[in-house]
C-alpha positions in Angstrom: 238.7 69.9 24.7 241.8 67.8 25.6 244.4 67.0 22.9 246.1 63.6 22.5 249.2 63.4 20.3 250.4 60.1 18.8 252.9 59.4 16.0 250.9 58.0 13.2 247.7 59.3 11.5 246.5 55.7 11.4 246.9 55.3 15.1 245.2 58.7 15.6 242.2 57.5 13.5 241.8 54.3 15.6 242.0 56.1 18.9 239.7 58.9 17.8 237.1 56.3 16.8 237.3 54.6 20.2 237.0 57.9 22.1 233.9 58.9 20.1 234.8 62.6 19.8 235.5 63.3 23.5 239.1 64.2 22.7 240.9 65.7 19.7 243.5 63.2 18.5 246.4 64.3 16.1 249.6 62.8 14.9 253.2 64.1 14.8 254.2 61.8 11.9 257.1 60.4 13.9 260.0 62.5 15.1 259.7 66.2 14.9 263.3 66.9 16.0 266.5 65.0 15.3 270.2 65.5 14.8 271.0 67.6 11.6 271.3 65.5 8.4 274.5 67.1 6.9 276.6 67.9 10.0 277.7 65.8 13.0 275.3 67.5 15.4 277.2 66.3 18.5 279.5 68.5 20.4 282.4 66.2 21.3 284.2 69.0 23.2 281.1 69.8 25.3 280.4 66.4 26.8 278.8 65.0 23.6 275.8 67.2 23.9 273.5 66.7 20.9 272.2 69.6 18.8 268.6 68.9 17.7 267.0 70.6 14.8 263.5 70.5 13.3 263.1 67.4 11.2 262.8 68.3 7.4 259.2 69.0 6.4 257.9 69.1 10.0 257.5 72.9 10.3 253.8 72.9 9.4 253.2 69.9 11.7 254.8 71.7 14.6 252.9 74.9 13.9 249.6 73.0 13.7 250.2 71.1 17.0 251.4 74.2 18.8 248.1 76.0 17.9 246.0 73.0 19.0 248.0 72.7 22.2 247.3 76.4 23.0 243.5 75.8 22.6 243.5 72.5 24.5 242.5 72.2 28.1 245.1 69.5 28.6 247.7 67.8 26.3 248.5 64.1 26.5 251.5 62.6 24.8 250.6 59.0 23.7 253.6 57.9 21.6 254.8 54.3 21.5 255.6 52.6 24.8 259.4 52.3 24.3 262.6 54.4 24.4 262.1 55.9 21.0 258.5 56.7 21.8 259.5 58.3 25.1 262.1 60.5 23.3 259.5 61.6 20.7 257.2 62.6 23.6 260.1 64.6 25.2 260.8 66.4 21.9 257.0 67.2 21.6 257.0 68.5 25.2 260.0 70.7 24.6 258.9 72.1 21.3 255.3 72.7 22.4 256.4 74.3 25.7 254.7 71.8 27.9 255.8 71.8 31.6 258.9 69.5 32.2 257.4 67.9 35.3 253.8 67.8 33.9 251.9 64.5 34.1 251.0 64.4 30.4 252.6 61.2 29.2 250.2 58.2 28.7 251.0 54.8 27.3 249.2 51.6 26.4 250.3 48.2 25.1 247.3 47.8 22.9 245.0 50.2 21.1 241.6 49.2 22.5 238.9 51.3 24.2 239.7 49.8 27.6 243.4 50.3 27.3 243.2 53.9 26.1 240.7 54.9 28.8 242.9 53.3 31.5 245.9 55.2 30.2 244.0 58.5 30.3 243.1 57.9 33.9 246.8 57.2 34.8 249.0 59.8 33.2 252.6 60.1 34.4 255.7 62.3 33.9 258.2 61.8 31.1 260.7 59.0 32.1 264.0 60.8 31.5 266.0 57.6 32.0 264.3 56.2 28.9 264.9 59.5 27.0 268.6 59.4 28.1 269.0 55.8 27.0 267.6 56.7 23.5 269.8 59.9 23.4 272.9 57.8 24.2 272.0 55.3 21.4 271.4 58.1 18.9 274.6 59.9 19.8 276.6 56.7 19.7 275.2 55.6 16.4 275.8 59.1 14.9 279.4 59.3 16.1 280.2 55.8 14.6 278.3 56.3 11.4 279.3 59.9 10.8 283.0 59.1 11.4 283.3 55.7 9.7 281.3 56.3 6.6 283.6 59.1 5.2 286.6 56.8 5.9 285.0 54.0 3.8 284.2 56.5 1.0 287.8 57.8 1.0 289.5 54.3 1.2 287.1 52.2 -0.9 284.4 54.0 -2.9 281.7 56.6 -2.7 278.2 55.9 -1.4 279.2 53.5 1.4 277.9 53.7 5.0 278.8 52.0 8.3 276.9 51.6 11.4 277.5 50.4 15.0 275.1 47.4 14.7 274.7 47.2 10.9 278.4 46.5 10.4 278.5 43.7 12.9 275.5 42.1 11.2 277.3 42.4 7.9 280.3 40.7 9.5 278.1 37.7 10.4 276.9 37.4 6.8 280.5 37.7 5.3 282.0 35.3 7.8 279.3 32.7 7.1 280.0 33.0 3.4 283.7 32.5 4.0 283.0 29.4 6.0 281.0 28.1 3.1 283.8 28.9 0.6 286.4 27.3 2.8 284.3 24.2 3.5 285.8 20.9 2.4 283.1 18.1 2.2 283.9 14.9 4.1 282.6 11.6 2.8 280.5 9.4 5.1 278.1 6.4 4.6 274.8 5.4 6.1 273.5 1.9 6.0 269.7 1.2 6.4 268.1 -2.2 6.7 264.5 -3.0 6.0 263.6 -5.6 8.7 260.5 -7.7 9.5 259.8 -10.2 12.3 260.8 -13.7 11.4 257.2 -15.0 11.4 256.1 -12.1 9.2 253.2 -11.1 11.4 253.9 -7.4 11.3 254.9 -4.7 8.8 258.5 -4.1 7.9 260.4 -1.2 9.5 263.7 0.6 9.0 266.8 0.3 11.2 270.0 2.3 10.8 273.5 1.0 11.5 274.8 2.8 14.6 277.6 0.9 16.4 280.3 -1.7 16.1 281.5 -3.4 19.2 279.3 -1.1 21.2 281.2 2.0 20.0 279.8 4.7 17.8 280.5 3.8 14.2 281.6 6.3 11.6 282.0 4.9 8.0 284.1 7.3 5.9 284.8 5.3 2.7 283.5 2.6 0.5 286.0 0.0 1.9 284.6 0.4 5.4 281.0 0.3 4.0 281.7 -2.9 2.0 283.1 -4.6 5.1 280.0 -3.7 7.2 277.7 -4.8 4.3 279.4 -8.2 4.0 279.0 -8.8 7.8 275.4 -7.7 7.8 274.5 -9.9 4.9 276.1 -13.0 6.4 274.8 -12.5 10.0 271.4 -12.8 11.6 269.3 -10.1 13.2 268.1 -10.4 16.8 266.3 -7.7 18.9 268.6 -6.9 21.8 266.5 -4.3 23.7 263.2 -2.4 23.4 262.7 0.9 25.2 259.2 2.3 25.4 258.7 5.9 26.7 256.1 8.7 26.7 257.6 12.0 25.6 256.0 15.5 25.9 256.5 18.6 23.9 255.7 22.0 25.5 253.8 24.7 23.8 255.9 27.6 22.3 255.9 31.0 23.9 253.8 33.8 22.4 255.6 35.9 19.8 258.3 38.5 20.5 259.4 40.8 17.7 262.3 38.4 16.8 260.3 35.1 16.8 257.5 36.8 14.8 260.0 37.8 12.1 261.5 34.3 12.1 258.2 32.4 11.8 256.8 34.9 9.2 259.9 34.2 7.1 259.9 30.4 7.5 256.1 29.9 7.2 255.0 32.8 5.0 258.1 33.7 3.1 257.9 37.3 4.2 261.0 39.4 4.7 261.6 41.0 8.1 260.8 44.6 6.9 257.6 43.2 5.2 256.5 41.4 8.4 257.1 44.5 10.6 255.1 46.7 8.1 252.1 44.3 8.2 252.4 44.0 12.0 252.6 47.8 12.4 249.3 48.2 10.5 247.6 45.6 12.6 248.8 47.4 15.7 247.8 51.0 14.6 244.6 50.0 13.0 243.1 49.1 9.6 239.9 50.3 8.0 237.4 47.5 8.2 234.2 47.5 6.2 231.1 48.5 8.3 233.3 48.8 11.5 235.7 51.7 10.6 239.3 51.8 11.9 240.2 48.8 14.2 243.4 47.7 15.8 244.0 44.0 15.9 247.2 43.2 17.9 249.2 44.5 20.8 252.4 46.5 20.6 254.7 44.8 18.1 258.2 45.8 19.3 258.9 43.7 22.3 261.4 41.0 23.5 259.1 40.0 26.4 257.1 36.7 26.5 254.8 38.0 29.4 251.1 38.3 28.9 248.5 39.9 31.1 246.4 37.9 33.5 243.3 39.1 31.7 244.6 37.9 28.3 245.6 34.6 29.7 242.2 34.0 31.3 240.5 34.9 28.0 242.7 32.4 26.1 241.9 29.6 28.6 238.2 30.3 28.2 238.5 30.2 24.4 240.5 26.9 24.5 238.0 25.2 26.8 235.1 26.3 24.6 236.6 25.4 21.2 238.9 22.4 22.0 237.8 21.1 25.4 239.1 21.3 28.9 241.5 18.5 28.3 243.5 20.9 26.2 244.0 23.2 29.2 247.2 22.8 31.3 246.5 22.6 35.1 248.2 25.9 35.6 248.4 28.7 33.1 251.6 28.6 31.0 254.1 31.2 32.0 257.3 31.8 30.0 260.6 33.2 31.1 261.9 36.1 29.0 265.5 35.9 27.8 268.2 37.5 29.9 268.4 41.2 29.2 264.9 41.4 27.8 263.0 44.7 28.5 259.9 43.4 30.2 257.9 46.6 30.0 255.5 45.3 27.3 253.6 42.1 26.8 254.3 39.6 24.1 252.6 40.2 20.8 249.0 38.9 20.9 245.6 39.6 19.5 243.6 42.3 21.3 240.2 40.5 21.0 240.0 36.7 20.7 236.5 37.1 19.3 238.1 38.4 16.1 239.2 35.0 14.9 241.2 34.7 11.7 238.2 33.1 9.9 236.0 36.1 10.9 238.3 38.7 9.5 239.6 36.8 6.4 237.4 38.7 4.0 238.2 42.0 5.7 242.0 41.9 5.4 244.2 41.5 2.4 246.3 38.4 2.0 249.5 39.5 3.8 247.7 41.2 6.7 245.5 38.2 7.2 248.5 35.8 7.1 250.4 37.7 9.8 247.3 38.1 12.0 246.5 34.4 11.7 250.1 33.6 12.7 249.9 35.9 15.8 246.5 34.6 16.8 247.3 30.9 16.5 250.7 31.3 18.2 249.0 33.0 21.2 246.3 30.4 21.5 248.8 27.6 21.3 251.0 29.2 23.9 248.3 28.6 26.5 247.5 25.0 25.6 248.5 21.7 27.1 251.6 19.8 26.1 251.5 17.4 23.1 252.1 13.8 24.2 253.8 11.1 22.2 254.4 7.4 22.5 258.0 6.6 21.5 259.7 3.2 21.0 263.4 2.6 20.4 264.8 -0.8 19.6 268.4 -1.9 19.3 269.0 -4.9 17.0 272.2 -7.0 17.1 274.0 -8.6 14.2 277.3 -10.0 15.3 279.5 -7.1 16.4 277.2 -4.5 14.7 274.2 -2.8 16.4 271.3 -1.2 14.4 268.8 1.2 15.9 265.1 1.6 15.0 262.9 4.3 16.4 259.3 5.3 16.1 257.1 8.0 17.5 253.3 8.4 17.5 251.0 11.2 18.7 249.0 10.1 21.7 247.5 13.6 22.5 247.6 16.6 20.2 247.7 19.3 22.8 249.0 22.6 21.3 249.7 20.9 18.0 246.0 21.0 17.3 246.6 24.7 16.6 250.3 25.1 15.9 253.0 23.2 14.0 256.6 24.1 14.6 258.9 24.7 11.7 261.7 22.1 11.4 265.2 23.6 11.7 266.9 24.2 8.3 269.0 21.3 7.3 267.2 19.0 9.7 266.5 15.5 8.4 264.0 14.7 11.1 260.8 13.2 10.1 257.7 12.2 12.1 257.7 8.4 12.2 254.9 6.0 13.2 255.3 3.6 16.0 257.3 0.4 15.4 255.5 -2.9 15.2 255.4 -4.8 18.6 258.9 -6.1 19.3 260.3 -8.1 22.2 263.8 -8.9 23.3 265.2 -12.0 21.6 262.9 -11.7 18.5 264.5 -12.9 15.4 264.2 -10.7 12.3 264.4 -11.1 8.5 266.4 -8.6 6.5 264.4 -7.7 3.4 266.8 -5.2 2.0 270.1 -3.4 2.8 270.5 0.2 1.5 274.0 1.7 1.6 274.1 5.4 0.8 277.2 7.5 0.2 276.8 11.1 1.6 279.0 14.2 2.1 278.9 16.7 4.9 277.2 19.9 3.9 278.6 23.5 4.4 276.9 25.9 6.8 273.7 27.3 5.5 273.6 31.0 4.4 271.6 33.4 6.5 268.0 34.1 5.7 266.1 37.0 7.2 264.8 34.6 9.9 268.2 33.1 10.8 270.0 36.4 10.8 267.4 37.9 13.1 267.8 34.8 15.4 271.6 35.2 15.3 271.4 38.9 16.2 269.0 38.1 19.1 271.0 35.2 20.4 274.2 37.3 20.3 272.6 40.3 21.9 273.2 42.6 18.8 270.6 45.4 18.5 267.1 45.5 19.8 263.7 44.2 18.5 263.0 47.5 16.8 266.3 47.5 14.9 266.3 44.0 13.3 264.1 44.8 10.3 265.8 48.1 9.6 269.3 46.5 9.7 268.3 43.9 7.1 266.6 46.6 5.0 269.8 48.7 5.0 272.0 45.7 4.0 269.7 45.1 1.0 269.2 48.7 0.1 273.0 49.4 0.1 273.5 46.3 -2.0 275.9 44.8 0.6 274.0 41.6 0.3 272.0 40.1 -2.6 269.3 37.5 -2.4 269.8 34.0 -3.7 266.3 32.7 -3.3 265.6 33.5 0.4 269.3 33.3 1.3 271.7 36.3 1.8 274.9 36.4 -0.2 277.4 39.2 0.5 278.5 41.3 -2.5 282.1 42.0 -3.3 281.9 45.4 -1.6 280.7 43.7 1.7 284.1 41.9 1.9 286.0 45.1 1.5 284.0 46.9 4.1 284.2 44.1 6.6 287.9 43.5 6.1 288.8 47.2 6.5 286.6 47.7 9.6 288.0 44.4 11.1 291.5 45.7 10.6 291.1 49.0 12.3 288.0 48.8 14.5 288.2 45.5 16.3 286.0 46.7 19.2 283.2 48.0 17.1 283.2 44.9 14.9 283.3 42.5 17.9 280.0 40.8 18.6 280.6 40.7 22.4 281.5 44.4 22.5 278.3 45.4 20.6 276.2 43.2 22.9 277.9 44.7 25.9 277.1 48.2 24.7 273.4 47.2 24.7 273.8 46.3 28.3 275.3 49.7 29.1 272.3 51.3 27.4 270.1 49.3 29.7 272.0 50.7 32.7 271.0 54.2 31.6 267.4 53.2 31.4 267.6 51.6 34.9 268.8 55.0 36.1 272.2 53.9 37.4 274.5 55.4 34.8 275.0 58.9 33.2 274.8 58.6 29.4 277.5 61.1 28.9 279.9 58.9 30.9 279.3 55.9 28.7 279.9 57.9 25.5 283.0 59.4 27.2 284.4 56.0 27.8 283.8 54.8 24.3 284.9 57.8 22.2 288.6 58.4 23.0 289.7 54.8 22.0 287.4 55.1 18.9 288.9 58.4 17.9 292.5 56.9 18.2 291.5 54.0 16.0 290.0 56.4 13.5 293.2 58.5 13.3 295.3 55.4 12.8 292.9 54.1 10.1 293.0 57.4 8.2 296.8 57.8 8.3 297.9 54.2 8.0 300.2 53.9 5.1 301.0 57.7 5.0 304.6 58.6 4.1 306.3 61.9 4.9 308.1 63.3 1.9 310.8 66.0 1.5 308.4 68.0 -0.7 307.4 71.2 0.9 303.9 72.6 0.9 303.8 75.5 -1.6 301.3 77.3 0.7 302.8 77.0 4.2 306.2 75.4 3.8 305.6 72.3 5.9 306.5 68.8 4.6 303.9 67.1 2.4 302.5 63.7 3.3 302.0 61.0 0.6 298.5 59.5 1.1 296.5 56.8 -0.7 292.9 57.4 -1.6 290.4 55.7 -3.8 291.8 57.5 -6.9 295.4 56.7 -6.1 298.2 58.6 -4.4 298.3 62.3 -3.6 300.2 64.7 -1.5 298.6 66.5 1.5 300.1 69.1 3.8 301.2 67.7 7.2 299.9 70.9 8.8 296.3 69.8 8.4 293.8 71.1 9.5 295.4 74.5 9.7 296.6 74.0 6.1 294.4 71.8 3.9 296.5 72.0 0.7 296.5 68.8 -1.4 298.3 68.1 -4.7 297.7 65.2 -7.1 300.8 63.1 -7.8 299.3 61.7 -11.0 300.7 63.0 -14.3 298.0 65.1 -15.7 297.4 66.4 -19.2 297.7 70.2 -19.2 295.1 71.9 -21.5 295.5 75.1 -23.5 292.5 76.6 -21.7 293.2 79.2 -19.0 291.3 79.1 -15.7 288.5 81.7 -15.9 289.1 82.6 -12.2 292.9 82.6 -11.7 294.4 82.3 -15.2 296.4 79.1 -14.6 296.3 76.6 -17.5 293.6 74.0 -16.6 294.4 70.3 -16.4 292.4 67.4 -17.8 290.8 65.1 -15.1 288.5 62.1 -15.2 285.4 61.8 -13.1 282.4 59.5 -13.0 280.9 61.2 -16.1 284.1 61.3 -18.1 286.8 64.0 -18.7 286.5 67.6 -17.5 288.8 70.5 -16.9 289.9 71.6 -13.5 292.1 74.3 -12.1 295.5 72.9 -11.0 295.5 75.2 -7.9 292.7 73.2 -6.2 291.6 73.6 -3.4 292.6 77.3 -3.4 290.8 77.6 -6.7 287.9 75.1 -7.3 287.0 76.2 -10.9 286.0 73.4 -13.3 284.8 73.5 -16.9 283.3 70.9 -19.3 285.9 69.1 -21.4 285.3 70.1 -25.1 287.3 69.6 -28.2 290.7 71.3 -28.7 290.7 74.8 -30.1 291.8 73.8 -33.6 288.9 71.3 -33.7 286.2 73.5 -32.2 282.9 73.3 -34.0 281.4 76.7 -34.4 277.6 76.7 -34.7 275.2 79.5 -33.9 275.5 83.1 -32.9 275.6 84.4 -29.4 272.7 86.8 -28.8 274.7 88.6 -26.0 277.8 89.7 -27.9 277.3 88.5 -31.5 280.3 86.1 -31.6 280.0 82.6 -32.9 279.1 79.9 -30.4 280.9 76.5 -29.9 279.2 73.2 -29.7 280.5 71.5 -26.5 279.7 68.6 -24.3 278.9 68.7 -20.6 280.5 66.4 -18.0 277.6 64.0 -18.5 278.1 64.0 -22.3 275.1 66.2 -23.2 275.7 68.7 -26.0 275.3 72.4 -25.4 276.4 75.7 -26.9 278.8 78.2 -25.3 280.0 81.6 -26.5 283.4 81.5 -28.1 284.1 84.8 -26.2 284.2 82.9 -22.9 285.1 84.0 -20.1 284.3 87.6 -21.1 280.8 86.4 -22.3 279.3 83.5 -20.4 276.3 82.8 -22.5 275.3 79.1 -22.7 272.3 77.3 -24.2 271.2 73.7 -24.6 269.8 74.6 -28.1 271.7 76.4 -30.9 271.2 80.2 -30.6 270.3 82.1 -33.8 271.6 85.4 -32.5 268.1 86.9 -32.5 265.9 88.0 -29.6 262.3 87.0 -28.9 259.8 89.7 -30.0 257.6 88.8 -27.1 259.9 88.6 -24.1 263.4 89.5 -25.3 265.0 86.1 -24.5 267.3 84.3 -27.0 265.8 82.7 -30.0 267.1 79.1 -30.5 266.9 76.3 -33.0 266.0 72.9 -31.5 267.5 69.6 -32.8 264.2 69.1 -34.7 264.6 72.4 -36.5 262.0 74.3 -34.6 262.9 78.0 -34.1 261.5 79.1 -30.8 262.0 81.3 -27.7 264.5 79.8 -25.2 262.1 80.7 -22.3 259.6 77.9 -22.1 257.2 80.1 -20.2 257.0 82.4 -23.2 256.0 79.8 -25.7 256.9 81.9 -28.8 257.6 79.9 -32.0 258.8 81.4 -35.3 256.5 80.6 -38.2 258.0 78.0 -40.6 259.8 79.4 -43.6 258.8 76.5 -45.8 255.9 77.2 -48.1 252.6 75.5 -47.3 250.8 73.2 -49.7 248.3 76.1 -50.5 251.2 78.5 -51.2 252.6 75.9 -53.6 
């Protein structure tokens, strides 16, 4: 039997159902190999070659897949149809020992019986250009993240991370917040008149003051407003011109990854990571009552607006049947993808139009249903005719002032019968009805004049939707990375949510400012977008990925050296280990001295005045010094890093509290505190006797296992070995004994 390997168990379950037992289908659970977690894993000296290791926890998966591959007549690699999916297939091919030039790679844009069968009939070789493009991205991101993150930790605080795309996205959020903080509101006035024809045959309508002496009028204070109001009250209103037009609104393109995330945020209130999780489930398949595992939508990581001819024809049939032929455009709607889009996949659409949102509403939970309905309706709307509006614009003269009234009414719904566009944030647009019949020269009555003082508003903070749009517009990242970038910004607490808006935290300013100071290229939006173009060149087969990394790394390394040594000061103090001059550096805990011979000599000495304890180092005998860490005070050897010995900080000797007896040597034990503040007992004969216990030792041994007998804080005398379970009978007389 042939074997098909996919990434996700859910996807495997869906495909297995469609193939009805003809093939064995198994899942790798994503990547089985990657760069090591705790080392760089990239050989800078050897042309940036990556060193791949088995991903943690994937040993059993590899063993299982290898055994299945040996038994299989043929192995097909059916990972996702993108760069990352291609790289996963390559890793599987390598680890499982499949032939390098074997035609074992299959791909499909949707998980449907027809698509899977077609893919099985058309296997191909691994596309090594796609693999190399993914390798380049992985190596590039590893070099940037692995080199920048320690710098941030040393200069600012522990637990920080930087990323090639993540840091640029954070810059956008920080700069927007600074624009808001620096914003100075400007006063302006609007004047609206309620007008009606002189003979009062028609309903009243609104007109807004626009011009004075045929020039655009901007009223910036009350004095100017009062002057205009006086003239308007004293003058008469006459219709100067009436312009009637028919306007059309074109249907929106079907969803890409970016536009799906934006609309799901604006219409459903879902975050980008939430949206992608729901969409991933709909793509891989969901258990449906009575029908088993079913996939609902096509591949969800795409920046293309293209749809297949078959899907387009199915949509037109659906529209003609459910809405009428007048809702069909003469020619099918075709949408141009944005410049730089990878057009390998279709736009996101439903697989089967017979599965209407109404028919699956009871089968899906609320969020899955909402995302599916959004995708379904957007695809149907994308193939419908334009909406048609009647529009009227009238200019009304009052002396030197001109007012404008406009109205708009829907003549033909077109795609709006299915889809309503979301108004841009901050937009004051509203759908207005048509104006009453007006003709040039008509005299009008003014029923009311409404002046309103307003102030300009600052830029709006980013939401998930607007940040995704900004990243897409600026060419930062790729569709598959938007949600993960936003997830990292939230997880690392670089941003906090104020309702649906992103507000940078204090640490975000520090990170952005430091990276902007030393790494202008990496933090430059244009540079980051340009790098995406270079990665595309690798995919197209015209560029060696090693060369692109080779061009990037030397300037980056130079910037890195400058950032790490900026502010260093060479002193006349000689290194006690090698005799070279010491360099005064500044770290997150203050100033310290480091040997100028680094890395051959890595000696460092603190410049802070430290308290010397009366406790000798158990390893080298030097008197230990008192230091402060995240959990409070502790003792450390002054000869660090030659000697790295540390000890808990207890009370001074004269104040030592002696409680308990050491079962090892019979000496009293001292009650001490760990670095986290937790009490424990240590032998007073330390370092000759290193006995320690969380509970007070009694000096006795367990009659069952020989371990120390201890007394708990609750007075229970028991064996210190939990596995033993021995407890000493209570010495208090029972009620019966009394």
